[in-house]
Structures are given as C-alpha cells and as structure tokens.
C-alpha positions in Angstrom: 0.1 0.2 0.0 1.0 3.7 -1.1 0.5 6.5 1.4 0.8 10.4 -0.1 1.6 12.9 2.3 1.4 16.5 1.1 2.4 19.4 3.4 0.0 22.1 2.6 2.3 24.8 4.2 5.4 23.8 2.0 3.4 23.7 -1.3 3.4 26.9 -3.2 0.4 25.8 -5.7 2.9 25.8 -8.6 0.7 22.7 -10.1 4.1 21.0 -11.3 2.7 17.8 -9.8 -0.5 17.7 -11.2 -0.1 16.5 -14.8 3.0 13.9 -13.4 0.5 11.9 -11.7 -0.3 8.9 -14.3 -3.7 8.2 -12.2 -4.9 12.0 -12.1 -5.1 11.4 -8.3 -3.6 15.0 -7.4 -5.5 18.0 -8.0 -5.7 21.6 -6.4 -7.4 22.4 -3.6 -10.3 25.3 -3.1 -9.2 26.0 0.2 -6.2 28.1 1.2 -3.1 27.2 3.1 -1.5 29.7 5.9 0.1 32.0 3.3 -3.1 32.2 1.2 -2.1 29.6 -1.7 -4.1 27.0 -3.1 -2.4 23.7 -2.7 -2.3 20.4 -4.2 -4.0 17.4 -2.4 -4.2 13.8 -3.2 -7.8 12.5 -4.3 -9.3 10.2 -1.4 -9.7 7.0 -2.7 -7.7 7.3 -5.9 -5.0 5.1 -6.8 -1.2 5.5 -6.2 1.3 3.3 -7.8 4.2 4.7 -6.0 6.0 5.8 -8.7 7.3 9.2 -7.0 6.9 11.4 -10.0 5.0 14.3 -8.2 7.4 14.3 -5.5 10.3 14.6 -7.8 8.6 17.4 -9.6 7.9 19.2 -6.5 10.4 22.1 -6.2 9.5 22.7 -2.5 9.8 19.0 -1.7 5.9 19.1 0.0 5.3 15.4 -1.3 6.2 12.6 0.5 5.4 9.0 -0.6 5.4 6.2 1.7 5.3 2.4 1.0 3.7 0.7 3.9 2.8 -3.0 4.5 
C-alpha cells in the first residue's frame, strides 16, 4: 500500500505535480493554506502506484510517498 502526504504549508501551488500523476490522483484544492495559496492534495480513494513522479517534480519537497505493509 502507498500513502501520499502533501504538506500544505510547504506547497506553493505551482501545480507541477498535477500533470505528472499517471492516475490523475492529485489536484489543486479550493481551500487556502496559511500563506493564502491553493495547494495540491491527493484525492481520497484514488490509486497511487508509488512512482514518486509528483514528489520528484515538487520544487518545495512538499510531497512524500510512503510504502507501507
């Protein structure tokens, strides 16, 4: 199983991660973080294959991917 964590206060809303998710499981939120920015979030119930493409593309290192058993 893969767990995706996106730190909303590190995310600057650049949207670079969104097109790199092969399952379209990441999108931008309507709510704002503490800095007044719309941030990325992982859609609940959507798949993640753990490819880490989103995390690699994030210039702020706001995305973490964990493989749990």
